[in-house]
Structure formats: structure tokens, C-alpha cells
C-alpha positions as CSV (number, residue, x, y, z in Angstrom):
1,M,26.3,110.0,38.3
2,K,29.5,109.0,36.6
3,R,32.1,111.3,35.1
4,S,34.6,109.9,32.5
5,H,37.8,111.6,31.5
6,G,39.8,110.5,28.5
7,V,38.0,107.2,27.9
8,A,38.0,105.6,24.4
9,L,35.8,102.8,23.4
10,A,36.6,100.1,20.7
11,M,35.3,96.7,19.8
12,A,37.6,93.8,20.8
13,A,38.3,90.9,18.6
14,M,37.5,87.4,19.6
15,T,40.1,86.1,22.1
16,P,42.4,83.5,20.7
17,A,42.3,80.4,22.8
18,V,45.3,79.9,25.1
19,P,46.0,76.2,25.6
20,A,45.1,75.1,29.2
21,A,48.3,73.0,29.4
22,A,50.4,76.1,29.0
23,Q,51.7,76.9,32.5
24,P,54.9,79.0,32.8
25,S,57.4,78.1,35.5
26,R,58.7,80.7,37.9
27,S,62.1,80.6,36.2
28,S,60.7,81.5,32.8
29,E,60.3,85.2,33.1
30,V,60.4,86.5,29.6
31,T,59.5,90.2,29.9
32,E,62.0,92.2,27.9
33,A,64.3,89.1,27.5
34,S,66.5,89.2,24.5
35,I,67.0,86.2,22.1
36,P,70.6,85.7,23.4
37,E,69.4,85.8,27.0
38,L,66.6,83.3,26.2
39,Q,69.1,81.0,24.3
40,A,71.5,81.1,27.2
41,A,68.7,80.1,29.6
42,L,67.8,77.2,27.3
43,A,71.4,76.1,26.9
44,S,72.0,76.1,30.7
45,G,68.8,74.0,31.3
46,K,67.2,76.8,33.4
47,V,64.2,76.8,31.1
48,T,62.7,74.7,28.3
49,S,61.2,75.9,25.0
50,R,57.9,74.6,26.3
51,Q,58.2,76.9,29.3
52,L,59.0,79.8,27.1
53,V,55.9,79.2,25.0
54,A,53.8,78.9,28.2
55,A,55.3,82.1,29.5
56,Y,54.5,84.1,26.4
57,L,51.0,82.6,26.2
58,A,50.4,83.7,29.8
59,R,51.3,87.2,28.9
60,I,49.0,87.2,25.9
61,A,46.2,85.9,28.1
62,A,46.8,88.6,30.7
63,F,47.1,91.6,28.4
64,D,45.8,91.1,24.8
65,Q,42.1,91.0,25.5
66,T,42.0,92.1,29.1
67,G,43.7,94.9,31.0
68,P,45.1,97.2,28.2
69,A,43.3,94.9,25.7
70,L,46.0,95.5,23.0
71,N,44.1,93.3,20.5
72,S,47.4,92.4,18.8
73,I,47.0,88.7,18.2
74,V,44.7,87.2,15.6
75,T,45.6,83.5,15.9
76,L,47.6,81.4,18.2
77,N,49.4,78.3,16.9
78,P,47.6,75.3,18.5
79,A,50.7,73.1,17.9
80,A,53.2,75.6,19.6
81,L,53.6,73.5,22.7
82,A,54.1,70.3,20.8
83,Q,56.6,72.0,18.5
84,A,58.4,73.3,21.6
85,D,58.6,69.7,23.0
86,A,60.1,68.4,19.7
87,L,62.7,71.2,19.7
88,D,63.5,70.5,23.4
89,K,64.1,66.8,22.5
90,E,66.2,67.8,19.5
91,R,68.3,70.1,21.6
92,A,69.0,67.2,24.1
93,T,69.9,64.7,21.4
94,K,71.6,66.8,18.6
95,G,72.2,70.2,20.1
96,P,70.7,73.5,19.0
97,R,70.4,74.5,15.3
98,G,71.4,78.1,16.1
99,P,70.4,81.2,18.0
100,L,66.7,80.8,17.2
101,H,66.4,77.2,18.3
102,G,63.2,76.9,20.5
103,I,62.6,80.7,20.5
104,P,58.9,81.8,20.1
105,V,58.3,84.5,17.5
106,L,55.2,86.1,15.9
107,V,54.5,86.9,12.3
108,K,52.1,89.4,10.7
109,D,48.9,87.9,9.4
110,N,49.8,88.5,5.8
111,F,52.6,85.9,5.9
112,D,51.4,82.5,4.6
113,T,51.5,79.8,7.3
114,S,50.6,76.2,6.4
115,D,49.3,75.5,9.9
116,M,47.3,78.6,10.6
117,P,44.9,80.8,8.5
118,T,46.3,83.8,6.7
119,S,43.7,86.6,6.5
120,G,45.6,89.8,5.8
121,G,43.3,91.3,8.4
122,A,40.3,90.8,6.1
123,L,37.1,89.0,7.2
124,A,36.8,87.9,3.6
125,L,40.0,85.9,4.0
126,A,39.5,84.6,7.5
127,T,39.3,81.0,6.3
128,L,42.2,81.1,3.8
129,R,44.6,78.3,4.6
130,P,47.7,78.4,2.4
131,A,49.3,75.1,1.4
132,Q,52.8,76.1,2.3
133,D,54.6,78.7,4.4
134,A,55.9,82.0,3.2
135,Y,59.6,81.8,2.3
136,Q,60.7,83.8,5.4
137,V,58.4,81.7,7.7
138,A,59.9,78.5,6.3
139,R,63.4,79.9,7.0
140,L,62.4,80.8,10.5
141,R,61.1,77.3,11.2
142,A,64.3,75.8,9.6
143,A,66.3,77.9,12.1
144,G,64.4,76.4,14.9
145,A,62.0,79.2,15.7
146,I,58.5,78.5,17.0
147,I,55.8,80.5,15.2
148,L,53.7,81.3,18.2
149,G,50.9,82.9,16.3
150,K,49.8,85.6,13.8
151,T,49.5,89.3,14.6
152,A,46.8,91.8,13.8
153,M,47.3,94.3,11.0
154,H,45.7,97.1,9.1
155,E,43.3,95.4,6.7
156,L,45.2,94.2,3.6
157,A,48.1,96.4,4.8
158,A,46.3,99.4,3.3
159,G,46.9,101.9,6.1
160,T,48.9,102.7,9.2
161,T,46.6,102.6,12.2
162,T,45.9,98.8,12.4
163,I,42.2,98.5,12.1
164,S,40.5,95.8,10.2
165,S,37.2,94.0,9.4
166,L,38.5,90.9,11.2
167,T,40.0,92.2,14.4
168,G,38.8,95.8,14.9
169,Q,41.2,98.3,16.4
170,S,44.6,97.3,17.9
171,R,46.1,99.5,20.7
172,N,49.4,100.9,21.7
173,P,50.9,99.5,24.9
174,Y,52.5,102.9,25.7
175,D,49.0,104.5,25.6
176,P,46.1,102.1,24.9
177,Q,44.0,105.0,23.9
178,R,46.3,105.5,20.9
179,S,47.1,103.5,17.7
180,P,50.1,101.2,17.5
181,G,50.8,102.5,13.9
182,G,50.7,100.1,11.0
183,S,50.2,98.3,9.0
184,S,52.3,95.9,11.2
185,G,50.8,97.4,14.3
186,G,49.9,94.1,15.8
187,T,53.5,92.9,15.5
188,G,54.8,96.2,17.0
189,A,52.4,96.1,19.9
190,A,53.0,92.4,20.6
191,V,56.8,92.6,20.5
192,A,56.8,95.8,22.7
193,A,54.6,93.9,25.2
194,S,56.9,90.9,25.2
195,F,54.3,88.5,23.7
196,A,57.2,86.9,21.8
197,A,61.0,87.3,21.5
198,A,60.7,89.2,18.2
199,G,58.3,89.5,15.2
200,M,57.9,89.9,11.5
201,G,56.2,92.6,9.6
202,S,55.9,94.0,6.1
203,D,56.6,97.5,4.9
204,T,55.1,99.1,1.7
205,C,55.6,102.6,3.0
206,G,56.4,102.7,6.7
207,S,54.5,99.7,7.9
208,I,57.5,98.2,9.8
209,R,59.1,101.5,10.7
210,I,56.1,103.4,12.0
211,P,55.1,100.7,14.5
212,A,58.8,100.5,15.5
213,A,58.8,104.3,16.2
214,Y,55.5,104.2,18.0
215,Q,56.5,101.3,20.2
216,N,60.1,102.0,21.1
217,L,61.4,99.2,18.9
218,F,64.0,98.6,16.2
219,G,62.6,97.9,12.7
220,L,64.3,97.3,9.4
221,R,63.1,97.9,5.9
222,T,65.9,96.1,3.9
223,T,67.3,97.0,0.6
224,R,64.9,96.0,-2.2
225,G,65.9,92.5,-3.3
226,L,67.6,91.4,-0.1
227,A,64.6,89.6,1.4
228,S,61.9,87.5,-0.3
229,R,58.2,88.4,-0.4
230,T,57.0,85.0,-1.6
231,G,53.9,84.0,0.4
232,V,53.3,87.5,1.7
233,I,49.9,89.1,0.7
234,P,50.9,92.0,-1.6
235,L,50.0,95.6,-1.6
236,S,52.5,96.9,-4.1
237,D,55.0,94.6,-5.8
238,T,57.5,97.4,-6.5
239,Q,57.3,98.6,-2.9
240,D,56.7,95.6,-0.6
241,V,59.4,94.5,1.7
242,A,59.1,91.9,4.6
243,G,61.3,92.0,7.6
244,P,61.8,92.0,11.4
245,L,60.9,94.2,14.4
246,A,62.7,93.6,17.7
247,R,63.4,95.1,21.1
248,S,67.2,95.2,20.5
249,V,69.6,95.5,17.5
250,A,71.1,92.1,18.4
251,D,67.7,90.5,18.1
252,L,67.1,92.3,14.8
253,A,70.4,90.9,13.5
254,I,69.5,87.4,14.5
255,M,66.2,87.6,12.8
256,L,67.8,89.0,9.7
257,D,70.3,86.2,9.5
258,A,67.5,83.7,9.5
259,T,65.3,85.4,6.8
260,V,67.3,87.1,4.0
261,G,68.9,85.8,0.8
262,N,68.1,84.3,-2.5
263,D,64.6,82.9,-3.2
264,P,64.1,81.3,-6.6
265,R,60.4,82.2,-6.4
266,D,61.0,85.9,-6.0
267,A,63.0,87.3,-8.9
268,I,64.1,90.5,-7.2
269,T,66.2,88.4,-4.8
270,A,68.5,87.0,-7.5
271,G,72.0,87.7,-6.4
272,A,71.0,88.6,-2.9
273,G,73.3,86.0,-1.4
274,A,76.3,88.0,-2.5
275,H,75.3,90.8,-0.2
276,V,74.6,88.6,2.9
277,P,77.4,88.4,5.4
278,K,78.2,85.3,7.5
279,S,76.3,86.9,10.3
280,Y,74.9,90.4,10.7
281,A,75.7,90.1,14.4
282,D,79.4,90.4,13.4
283,A,78.8,94.0,12.6
284,L,77.7,94.9,16.1
285,Q,81.1,96.2,17.3
286,P,81.3,98.7,20.2
287,G,82.1,102.3,19.4
288,S,80.8,102.2,15.9
289,L,79.5,105.8,16.1
290,K,83.1,107.1,16.6
291,G,84.2,108.5,13.2
292,A,80.9,107.8,11.5
293,R,79.7,110.5,9.1
294,I,75.9,111.0,9.2
295,G,73.9,113.4,7.1
296,V,71.1,115.1,8.9
297,L,68.4,115.5,6.3
298,R,66.7,118.7,7.7
299,S,64.0,118.8,5.0
300,L,62.4,115.8,6.7
301,F,62.4,117.3,10.1
302,A,59.3,119.4,9.5
303,I,57.9,120.3,12.9
304,W,54.2,119.8,13.3
305,P,52.4,121.4,16.2
306,D,52.1,118.0,17.9
307,D,55.8,117.3,17.4
308,L,57.4,120.0,19.5
309,D,58.2,117.4,22.2
310,G,59.7,115.3,19.5
311,K,62.1,118.0,18.4
312,L,63.6,118.1,21.9
313,V,64.3,114.3,21.6
314,Y,65.7,114.6,18.1
315,D,68.1,117.5,19.2
316,A,69.2,115.6,22.2
317,A,69.9,112.4,20.2
318,I,72.0,114.4,17.6
319,A,74.0,116.0,20.4
320,A,74.6,112.6,22.0
321,M,75.8,111.1,18.7
322,R,78.2,113.9,18.3
323,G,79.4,113.4,21.8
324,A,80.1,109.8,21.0
325,G,82.4,110.8,18.2
326,A,80.1,110.8,15.2
327,E,80.3,113.7,12.7
328,L,76.8,114.9,11.9
329,V,76.5,117.3,9.0
330,E,73.4,119.0,7.6
331,V,72.6,117.9,4.0
332,A,69.9,118.2,1.3
333,I,68.8,116.3,-1.7
334,P,67.9,118.7,-4.5
335,G,64.2,118.5,-5.5
336,L,63.4,116.0,-2.8
337,D,59.9,117.3,-2.2
338,E,58.9,116.8,-5.8
339,L,60.6,113.4,-6.0
340,L,58.5,112.2,-3.0
341,T,55.2,113.7,-4.1
342,D,52.7,111.1,-5.5
343,A,55.3,108.4,-5.0
344,S,53.0,105.5,-4.1
345,A,52.6,102.8,-6.7
346,S,50.0,100.8,-4.8
347,K,47.1,102.6,-6.5
348,F,48.4,101.2,-9.8
349,E,49.4,97.8,-8.5
350,F,47.3,96.7,-5.6
351,A,44.2,95.2,-7.3
352,E,46.1,93.2,-9.8
353,D,48.8,92.0,-7.3
354,L,46.1,90.8,-4.9
355,R,44.2,89.0,-7.7
356,R,47.5,87.2,-8.6
357,Y,48.1,86.2,-5.0
358,L,44.6,84.8,-4.6
359,A,44.8,82.9,-7.9
360,A,47.8,81.1,-6.5
361,H,45.8,79.9,-3.5
362,P,43.2,77.4,-4.7
363,G,40.1,77.5,-2.5
364,A,40.5,81.1,-1.5
365,P,37.1,82.4,-0.4
366,V,37.3,85.3,-2.8
367,N,39.1,85.9,-6.1
368,S,39.7,89.7,-6.0
369,L,39.6,93.0,-4.3
370,A,36.3,93.7,-6.2
371,D,34.8,90.5,-4.6
372,I,35.7,91.8,-1.1
373,V,34.3,95.3,-1.7
374,S,31.1,94.2,-3.5
375,A,30.3,91.8,-0.7
376,G,30.8,94.6,1.9
377,L,33.5,92.5,3.7
378,H,35.8,95.3,4.5
379,H,36.0,97.8,7.4
380,D,34.1,101.1,7.0
381,Q,37.2,103.1,7.7
382,L,38.8,101.6,4.6
383,D,35.9,102.0,2.3
384,K,37.4,104.7,0.1
385,R,40.9,103.2,0.3
386,L,39.8,99.9,-1.0
387,R,37.3,101.2,-3.6
388,D,39.7,103.6,-5.3
389,P,42.0,100.9,-6.7
390,L,39.0,99.4,-8.5
391,T,38.8,102.5,-10.7
392,D,42.4,103.7,-10.6
393,P,44.6,103.4,-13.7
394,D,46.8,100.3,-13.9
395,R,50.5,99.7,-14.8
396,N,49.9,100.7,-18.4
397,S,49.0,104.3,-17.5
398,P,51.4,107.2,-18.2
399,G,51.2,108.2,-14.5
400,Y,52.7,104.8,-13.5
401,Q,55.6,105.2,-16.0
402,L,56.2,108.7,-14.7
403,L,56.3,107.4,-11.1
404,L,58.9,104.8,-12.0
405,A,61.0,107.4,-13.8
406,K,61.0,109.6,-10.7
407,R,62.3,106.7,-8.7
408,V,65.3,106.4,-10.9
409,V,66.1,110.1,-10.4
410,A,65.5,109.8,-6.6
411,R,67.8,106.9,-6.3
412,A,70.6,108.6,-8.4
413,A,70.3,111.8,-6.3
414,T,70.4,109.9,-3.0
415,D,73.3,107.8,-4.1
416,A,75.2,110.9,-5.3
417,L,74.7,112.7,-2.0
418,L,75.8,109.6,0.0
419,A,78.9,109.3,-2.1
420,K,79.8,113.0,-2.4
421,E,79.5,113.7,1.3
422,K,81.1,110.3,2.2
423,L,78.2,109.5,4.4
424,D,77.5,106.3,6.3
425,A,73.9,107.1,6.6
426,L,71.2,109.8,6.4
427,L,69.2,110.6,9.6
428,Y,65.7,111.9,10.0
429,P,62.6,111.2,12.1
430,T,60.6,108.1,11.3
431,A,57.2,109.8,12.0
432,L,56.3,113.5,12.4
433,G,54.2,113.5,15.6
434,R,53.0,111.0,18.1
435,P,50.8,108.0,17.7
436,P,47.2,109.1,16.8
437,V,44.4,108.7,19.3
438,I,42.2,105.8,18.3
439,G,39.7,107.0,15.7
440,A,41.9,109.7,14.3
441,E,43.9,109.5,11.1
442,N,47.6,108.9,11.2
443,I,49.8,111.9,10.8
444,A,52.7,112.3,8.4
445,S,55.7,110.0,8.3
446,N,58.9,109.9,6.4
447,C,58.3,106.5,4.9
448,R,58.8,107.4,1.2
449,L,62.6,108.0,0.8
450,S,63.5,104.4,1.4
451,V,60.6,103.3,-0.8
452,V,61.3,105.4,-3.9
453,T,65.1,104.6,-3.7
454,G,65.0,101.0,-2.7
455,L,67.6,101.7,-0.1
456,P,67.6,100.2,3.4
457,A,66.2,102.2,6.4
458,L,66.4,101.2,10.1
459,A,64.0,102.8,12.5
460,M,65.3,103.0,16.1
461,P,64.1,104.4,19.4
462,A,65.3,107.9,20.1
463,G,63.6,108.6,23.5
464,F,60.3,109.6,25.0
465,T,58.2,112.8,25.3
466,P,57.6,114.1,28.8
467,R,54.3,112.3,28.8
468,G,55.7,108.9,27.9
469,L,55.1,108.6,24.2
470,P,58.0,107.0,22.1
471,V,59.9,109.0,19.5
472,G,61.8,107.3,16.7
473,L,64.7,108.2,14.3
474,E,65.6,106.6,11.1
475,L,68.9,105.8,9.5
476,L,69.0,105.3,5.7
477,G,72.1,103.9,4.0
478,P,73.6,102.9,0.7
479,A,72.3,99.7,-1.0
480,F,73.0,96.5,1.0
481,A,74.5,98.6,3.8
482,E,72.5,96.8,6.4
483,P,75.6,95.8,8.4
484,R,76.7,99.4,8.8
485,L,73.2,100.5,9.7
486,L,73.0,97.8,12.4
487,A,76.4,98.8,13.7
488,L,75.4,102.4,14.0
489,A,72.0,101.5,15.6
490,N,73.7,99.1,18.0
491,A,76.2,101.8,19.1
492,W,73.3,104.2,19.6
493,E,71.5,101.6,21.7
494,Q,74.5,101.0,23.9
495,L,75.1,104.7,24.3
496,A,71.5,105.9,24.9
497,K,69.8,102.8,26.2
498,P,66.5,104.1,24.8
499,R,64.5,101.0,25.3
500,Q,61.9,101.2,28.1
501,P,59.1,98.6,28.5
502,P,55.5,99.8,28.3
503,F,53.7,100.4,31.6
504,S,50.6,98.5,30.6
505,T,52.2,95.1,30.2
506,P,54.5,94.6,33.2
507,A,56.0,91.3,34.5
508,L,53.3,88.9,35.6
509,V,52.8,88.2,39.3
510,G,52.1,84.6,40.0
511,G,51.3,84.1,36.4
512,K,48.8,86.9,36.4
513,A,48.6,90.7,35.7
514,P,49.3,92.9,38.8
515,A,46.3,93.4,40.9
516,P,44.4,96.7,41.2
517,Q,45.5,99.1,44.0
518,Q,43.3,100.9,46.4
519,A,43.3,104.0,48.6
520,V,40.8,105.8,50.8
521,A,40.9,109.6,51.4
522,N,38.8,111.3,54.1
523,L,38.6,115.0,53.7
524,A,37.3,117.4,56.4
525,G,36.3,120.9,55.4
526,G,35.5,122.3,58.8
527,G,32.0,122.1,60.4
528,T,29.9,119.5,58.7
529,G,31.7,119.5,55.4
530,R,33.1,116.1,54.6
531,A,34.2,114.0,51.7
532,T,35.2,110.3,51.4
533,I,36.9,109.2,48.3
534,R,37.6,105.5,47.5
535,F,40.2,105.1,44.8
536,T,41.0,102.1,42.6
537,Y,44.0,102.2,40.3
538,E,44.4,99.6,37.5
539,P,48.1,99.5,36.8
540,T,47.8,97.9,33.3
541,T,45.4,100.6,32.0
542,A,46.5,103.6,34.2
543,R,42.8,104.1,35.0
544,L,42.2,105.8,38.3
545,H,38.6,105.3,39.4
546,A,37.2,107.4,42.2
547,D,33.9,106.9,44.2
548,V,33.1,110.2,46.0
549,T,30.6,110.7,48.8
550,V,30.2,114.2,50.4
551,S,28.1,115.7,53.2
552,G,27.6,119.2,54.5
553,S,25.0,122.0,54.3
554,G,24.8,125.7,54.1
555,R,28.2,127.3,53.9
556,Q,29.8,123.9,54.7
557,A,28.3,122.4,51.5
558,P,31.0,121.1,49.1
559,L,31.7,123.2,46.0
560,A,34.1,120.7,44.5
561,V,36.4,117.8,45.1
562,A,39.5,117.8,42.8
563,I,42.7,115.8,42.2
564,H,45.8,118.0,42.1
565,R,49.5,117.5,41.3
566,S,51.7,119.0,44.0
567,H,54.4,121.6,43.0
568,E,57.7,121.5,44.8
569,G,56.1,120.0,47.8
570,G,53.3,122.5,48.0
571,P,49.9,123.1,46.3
572,G,49.9,122.5,42.5
573,P,47.5,122.5,39.6
574,I,44.2,120.6,39.3
575,L,44.4,117.4,37.1
576,V,40.7,116.9,37.2
577,P,37.6,118.0,39.2
578,I,35.7,114.9,40.2
579,L,32.7,116.4,42.0
580,L,30.9,119.7,41.4
581,R,28.5,121.9,43.3
582,G,25.2,120.2,44.3
583,Q,26.4,116.6,43.8
584,K,26.4,114.3,46.8
585,R,27.7,111.1,45.3
586,V,29.7,110.6,42.0
587,S,32.0,108.2,40.3
588,A,34.8,109.4,38.0
589,D,37.6,107.8,35.9
590,L,40.9,109.4,35.0
591,V,43.5,107.9,32.7
592,L,46.9,108.9,33.9
593,D,49.7,109.7,31.5
594,A,53.3,109.0,32.2
595,L,53.8,112.2,34.3
596,A,50.8,111.5,36.4
597,R,51.7,107.9,36.9
598,A,55.2,108.9,38.1
599,D,53.5,111.5,40.4
600,L,51.2,108.9,41.8
601,R,54.1,106.6,42.6
602,A,56.0,109.5,44.2
603,G,53.0,110.5,46.4
604,K,52.6,113.8,44.5
605,L,48.9,113.5,43.7
606,Y,46.4,114.7,46.3
607,A,42.7,115.2,46.7
608,A,41.3,118.4,48.0
609,L,37.8,119.6,49.2
610,Y,36.3,123.0,48.5
611,T,33.3,124.4,50.4
612,E,31.3,127.6,50.4
613,A,33.0,128.7,53.6
614,L,36.5,127.7,52.4
615,P,36.4,128.2,48.6
616,L,40.2,128.2,48.3
617,G,40.4,124.6,49.6
618,T,40.7,122.5,52.7
619,G,41.0,118.9,53.7
620,R,43.9,117.9,51.5
621,A,44.9,114.2,51.4
622,V,47.8,112.5,49.5
623,I,46.6,109.6,47.3
624,E,48.6,106.6,48.6
625,M,47.8,103.4,46.6
626,K,48.1,100.0,48.2
627,P,47.6,96.5,46.6
628,Q,44.3,94.9,47.2
């Protein structure tokens, strides 16, 4: 008999092929490495770009379809190693182009790439091969970055859990039974797992910021008009923004330097160059929180039952910012709830915007959203979401005009508050609650204020719940105030050091994922009562497997075998019963959360045997795991 506790099943996508020639060197450890650290290693000759590509490919091979099976990568660039070789040669002969020279990055699969398919997560578009790169992809390549591959996304960016007809469900490296958020969830999971130095996503309403919050990352939705959307599959022209996600503010600034500015093919970026500094990195000055004035927008701190742990993190973060010299004041935007209600334009714009994109790509396998839906080439979970735009009103409807008018009012009210209170930024949670369990709908987020105002918003890690789930906060500033937001976020990062890598994707050991650990517990209950438990622990999935065999008769017969957490060195509560009355042999699985993982490492988990004669327990044994 087998008992299973907390196990979620999901279909995995086909594994992208990892080039056999990609062998990382011992010196090319990339886990949690920042772009400046990687660039310093390249400059010193300690590592080559080829070795960096190989190291990231090894991590993808170890964790994306095996172990935690994050399912975050759609396509790997077959020319990545050759491009790395060319950039290594260029470095040797001409020197580096800049901080991204030879650095592997990932892009969401709605960015056009001339050397890889661009699917938008849709099976219907799996063979779409654009003739040229998206504007921001071209800028990254010009800066010397290596596009290592494309990341999974919520199909056509139409949701925030990252599930699609092409790749199935992606997973969160902090808890693989949960969603990574979306729609840029593949980028979020991959960057958090150190599958690349940084990544690119898109944000129609939270699709950069929610994955950042759920994966302990920094993610920026820029001011509308600062960054081009050319070559990015659209969801809503008046809402779409494309931008970076990274593990540090410094990396975010480097990615921003390489990607923003005027694009003649995207009219909203006209004049953007006037707002782009020489380098966003120049804003990252120490102590930037001191004297900063930040408005705490309490109306967006609504506490859901699942977010009580989050409230503790928010309160601690606010107190820490005050301690660093920032002035945090509670503020309100009059009528904000009404201004944010029914604020999405995608239902009016999506079908037409997608049709226009497909028309610009000769040879596209379909011509419209209607083609995709009528052929049944979309995921079942998106059926209603993709059918509704086919019958929704378009841009000519009164409802659309009302929505645009509300945006003008929202922008004016937000600008007025920022000016009147002399605020550097507004502060509020990115998401209200923790990442949803796979199969569940996402909960509320605060994505809309930046969308309806067009103002920049930077999601940043705030901390973790006691059970190891990330919590994020968001800073929203005046138009083109990206340097100030980066400065504040960088000061917070240096103060709080909130970044922690996920347990499920640790550093490789000899180029491979850490091996399973084992333990054996022998329990004696007095007389003939006995239990033998063989444990196997998978460190990349936190799955503790137990094979239990018991013996004993009469009053020595086992009533139960259970795993406990000790309390202050003595007996503590039961985590899970793994054998019940009448069973002689059983297998059980338990997925450990962050508290239980810490207790396992500290020797605080133990197994206990209960018999008819000793129903209050006997035969206690600490679970001490050892590598195989």
C-alpha cells in the first residue's frame, strides 16, 4: 500500500535538447552569480563565455525537466555555444562591448527571435519563425548578450499562472507544487533557478511583477513609452510593456541600459531617449533610503486570509525602511477603487492586436485568435478567456472610451498625490497572498495602478513567510522616475539582503544535481513490537519517502508509526502518520515545507512507534539523513 501526502501531478513539456558538447568547468559556478561577478570572471580569464553557457545548460538539464521539473524552458538556442565562442574571440581581439558581453540571458517566448521559434506559449504558433528579432532582443545581442533560449509563459500572456497548450504547467522553484505566477512565469522561475544571468518578460497587468514577487526577484514595469514593444506578441497595445527580471537591482539596471530608448517602429517611444540616463547603474548610490519620502498606500494592503503571514513581512519591511532613515507616510488616492474597477483594455484590444501581429509575419500557421480557438489549439483552462474576446466589443464601443477616460483621471489623481505629498514613490504589496497551488486560480494582485496610470512600478523581494514562500513589495513612482526607483530598491536590497536562492535548484555537484539522501530507523516497542523505516530524501523536490515494515502481535501489534517535529528538545507534534492499525508494510511520501526542511537538517524530525500496549508512544528515533 502507498500513502501520498501533498503530491501534485502535472504533464511535463518535451525536454529541450542540451548540446552534448556543453561541459561546464569546475571554475564556472554560476548559481546566484550577478552580471558584474560574471563579467569580472570573464575579464580575469577565469572563465569563458562558452563555459558560462555550458554551466547554465547543465543547470537546465538538471532541474528543468527532472528533479523539481520547473518546466520553464521552451526552446534552447542551438547556436549558443558557437555565439559564445565568437564573443570570446571578440573579447580577446577587441575587448568587451560592455557589461553584457558574453553573458547568457533568457527571453520570454513572446519576443520575436530570428533564430528560434516564437510561440507565445500556443501550440498553434509552435512553428512561427519571425524574420527578425524583437527590438529589445536585437539590442541585447548588440550589447553582447547571448540569448540562451526562450521561456515558458501563460498562453498568449492571457493569465498569471503560466500554463499553456504548448508546454503545460510551469512550477515555482520555491515550492514546485505551486505556480510561478505569470504570464512571465517561465522567466521568473528560470532566473530564480539560475538558468541564466537575467531574463526578459512582458507585463500587461502584473506579468513581470507577479513572477518577481513569487520568485524573490526584482522586476520592473517601465513608464509607458520608455521601452519598445516591437516584435513582442501583443495582448493589449495600451497596456503592454516589455522589460527585465533579475536577482539583483544592479543586474536589473544593466538589462535596462541595454533595452530602453527610442524605437522608430514603436510610436509610443518617441522622445524616450530624453529620459534615458547615461547609465541606470549610476543611480545605485548607497544610503538612498535616508531622507526618502514614501507613501504607504494602505487601500492596496487588503489582507486576505492566506496573506496574514505576508502582513508580518510588510510590517517588518516598513519598519526597516524607517530605521534606515526613510519617511513613510500613509496616503490615499480618492476614488481609487472605482478607478481600478474594470480597468483592463485587453478584452477590447486583444483579438485585433493579435491579428495585426500575425499579419506582419508571413507564413504564420494561423491568422487570428478565432483560427486558434476554432481549431481547438488552446489549453482547456484558457477556453473562456480566449473565447470571450471573439464576442467582446472592440475599440469603437462606449465602454472602451469610458475606460480610457478613467485612465486620464487615475493618472491625474496619482500625479497630484505624488506632487502634493512630495513623494519619491508609493509602496504597496505586489500580490495579495502566496503563489497558488497548481490547478488553482491566481489570487488578487495590485497590478492595475501602474497599468491605468502608465507610471513605472518596481517589484522587489520583501522577505519570506515562515514556511519559505516569497513575499514582494512594489514601488511606484512618477513618470520616468526609474533611476529613483532603482536607487530605493538597491538601498533596500543592501539593507535587508532579501534574496535567498530556492532550495530546489542548488549548486551542482560534479555537474549534476545533489544525490538523494538516506536513513534507516529501527524502532522497538517492547516485546515483539518492531518497526523498520527506510527513508529516502530528494533534496531538489523536498520529497521524503518512507518504506515501513512492522511486526508484533497481540498487545505488541503496532497502532501507528508517525513522523514528529520535536519541541524544545522534547516530544512535539505529528507531521504525518505513515502507518496505521492493521498494516504490516506501507510506503509513504511527504513533501517538506521550509520549516520541516530546516528541522530535518537540524535533527529535529523523529519517527515514533505506537502499540496497543504503549499507545502513548515508544521507540523514538531521530531521522538523520546521509548521502547515498
